[in-house]
C-alpha positions in Angstrom: 0.0 0.0 0.0 1.5 3.4 -1.1 1.4 6.1 1.4 0.5 9.3 -0.5 1.2 12.8 0.9 1.6 16.3 -0.7 2.8 19.7 0.0 0.9 22.7 -1.4 2.6 26.1 -1.7 0.5 29.1 -2.6 2.0 32.5 -3.3 0.0 35.7 -3.1 0.5 39.4 -3.7 0.3 41.4 -0.4 -2.5 43.9 0.2 -1.3 46.5 2.8 -3.6 48.4 5.1 -2.4 51.0 7.6 -0.9 48.5 10.1 -1.9 45.2 8.7 -1.2 43.1 5.7 -3.4 40.4 4.1 -3.1 38.0 1.2 -4.2 39.5 -2.0 -4.4 38.0 -5.5 -2.9 34.6 -5.9 0.2 34.7 -8.1 0.8 31.0 -8.5 0.5 27.6 -6.7 2.6 24.4 -6.6 1.6 21.0 -5.3 4.3 18.3 -4.8 3.0 14.8 -4.4 4.9 11.9 -2.7 4.4 8.2 -2.7 6.1 6.4 0.3 8.1 9.6 1.0 9.4 9.6 -2.7 8.6 12.6 -4.8 6.2 11.4 -7.5 5.1 14.6 -9.4 5.0 18.3 -9.0 2.0 20.4 -10.4 2.3 24.1 -11.2 -0.8 26.3 -11.3 -1.3 29.9 -12.5 -2.9 32.6 -10.4 -6.4 31.5 -11.5 -5.6 28.0 -10.3 -5.6 26.6 -13.9 -2.7 24.0 -14.6 0.4 25.5 -16.0 2.4 22.3 -16.1 3.4 19.0 -14.4 6.9 17.6 -13.7 6.7 13.8 -13.3 9.9 12.2 -11.6 11.5 9.1 -12.9 13.3 6.5 -10.9 16.0 3.8 -11.9 14.9 0.3 -10.6 15.4 0.0 -6.8 16.5 3.7 -6.3 14.9 6.1 -3.8 16.1 9.0 -5.6 14.8 10.3 -8.9 17.3 10.2 -11.7 15.3 12.7 -13.8 11.9 14.1 -14.6 9.7 15.0 -17.6 7.9 18.3 -17.7 4.5 18.5 -19.4 2.6 21.5 -20.4 -1.1 22.3 -19.6 -2.4 20.2 -22.5 -0.1 17.2 -21.8 2.5 18.2 -24.3 6.2 17.2 -23.6 8.0 20.5 -23.0 11.4 19.5 -21.4 13.2 16.7 -19.7 15.7 16.7 -16.8 18.6 14.5 -15.7 19.7 14.6 -12.0 23.1 13.9 -10.4 23.7 13.5 -6.7 26.5 13.7 -4.2 25.6 11.1 -1.5 21.7 11.7 -1.3 21.8 15.4 -2.2 21.0 16.6 -5.7 24.2 18.3 -7.1 23.3 19.0 -10.8 20.3 19.1 -13.1 20.6 19.1 -16.9 17.6 20.4 -18.7 16.8 19.4 -22.3 14.2 20.5 -24.8 11.4 18.0 -25.1 11.2 17.9 -28.9 14.9 18.0 -29.8 16.8 16.8 -26.7 19.0 19.9 -27.1 20.7 20.9 -23.9 18.9 24.1 -22.5 20.6 24.9 -19.3 22.5 23.3 -16.3 21.7 23.9 -12.6 24.1 23.1 -9.8 23.3 22.9 -6.1 25.4 23.3 -3.0 24.5 22.7 0.7 25.5 23.3 4.2 26.5 20.7 6.7 22.8 20.2 7.6 21.7 19.5 4.1 20.1 22.8 3.6 20.5 24.3 0.1 22.8 27.4 0.1 23.6 28.0 -3.5 21.7 27.3 -6.7 23.5 28.4 -9.8 22.1 28.4 -13.3 24.3 28.0 -16.5 23.5 28.2 -20.1 23.9 25.4 -22.6 27.5 26.6 -23.1 28.2 26.2 -19.3 28.4 29.8 -18.8 27.1 31.2 -15.4 23.9 33.3 -15.8 22.8 33.8 -12.3 23.0 32.4 -8.7 20.5 32.1 -5.8 22.1 32.2 -2.3 20.1 31.1 0.6 20.5 31.3 4.3 18.4 29.5 7.1 17.2 29.7 10.5 18.1 27.0 13.1 15.2 24.8 12.0 16.2 24.8 8.3 13.8 27.3 7.1 14.9 29.7 4.4 15.1 33.3 5.9 17.1 35.1 3.1 17.5 34.7 -0.6 20.1 36.7 -2.6 20.1 36.7 -6.4 23.4 37.4 -8.2 24.3 37.8 -11.9 27.0 36.2 -13.8 29.6 38.6 -12.4 28.4 38.1 -8.8 26.7 41.4 -8.6 23.6 41.5 -6.5 20.3 41.7 -8.4 17.8 41.2 -5.7 17.3 40.0 -2.2 14.2 38.7 -0.4 14.0 38.3 3.4 11.5 36.0 4.8 9.5 36.7 8.0 8.0 33.5 9.2 4.6 33.9 11.0 3.5 30.4 11.4 5.3 27.0 11.8 4.1 23.4 12.2 5.0 21.1 15.1 8.4 20.3 13.5 9.1 24.1 13.1 8.7 24.0 9.3 7.2 27.2 8.0 3.5 27.3 7.0 3.1 31.0 6.5 5.6 33.7 5.6 5.9 37.2 4.2 8.6 38.0 1.7 10.3 41.4 1.8 12.0 42.3 -1.6 15.2 44.4 -1.5 14.8 45.3 2.2 11.5 47.2 1.7 9.4 47.7 4.9 6.3 46.4 3.4 6.1 42.8 2.3 5.9 42.1 -1.3 4.7 38.4 -1.3 2.7 36.2 1.1 3.5 32.4 1.1 1.2 29.8 2.5 2.1 26.0 2.8 -0.1 23.2 3.7 1.2 19.6 4.3 -0.4 16.4 4.9 2.6 14.4 5.6 
């Protein structure tokens, strides 16, 4: 019997009143589904909650880690395929290919801290030239509290600080505000529901 679970992340614009904020219009939503704790598929929805696309993970026989995935558009059309590499059990590299031609589109690399939290995600073009990087820091429970985006020359493009306002029993965030470029009013409201 497969145990199924999912994590749904909804992202909203923020509506600010005088002293309060509220979730405004939805920007997008993602739902990641698991079977026996293994990622099975990830669905991406637009702000009106219509399907944008779906990523389906693939496994080699006997493996608990996906070796790749296939991304389908909203009509089920094949858009791209991905191949994953790992160091130990942490994903170290993703190669993205066009669905119709198998042409290499981009490469993503991942680096982690000693607790297994993602600290750097770098995106390279098909010629293996760095395009941009995302740097993350975390609180003591492993929740992201800061993201910094840098360009190919390591110049800072943007930052987003996260103010966590609700957590579950394992201290994983359920609701948070995102403050872009150190603005005093949050730009984005994130809500996450889990049934694991």
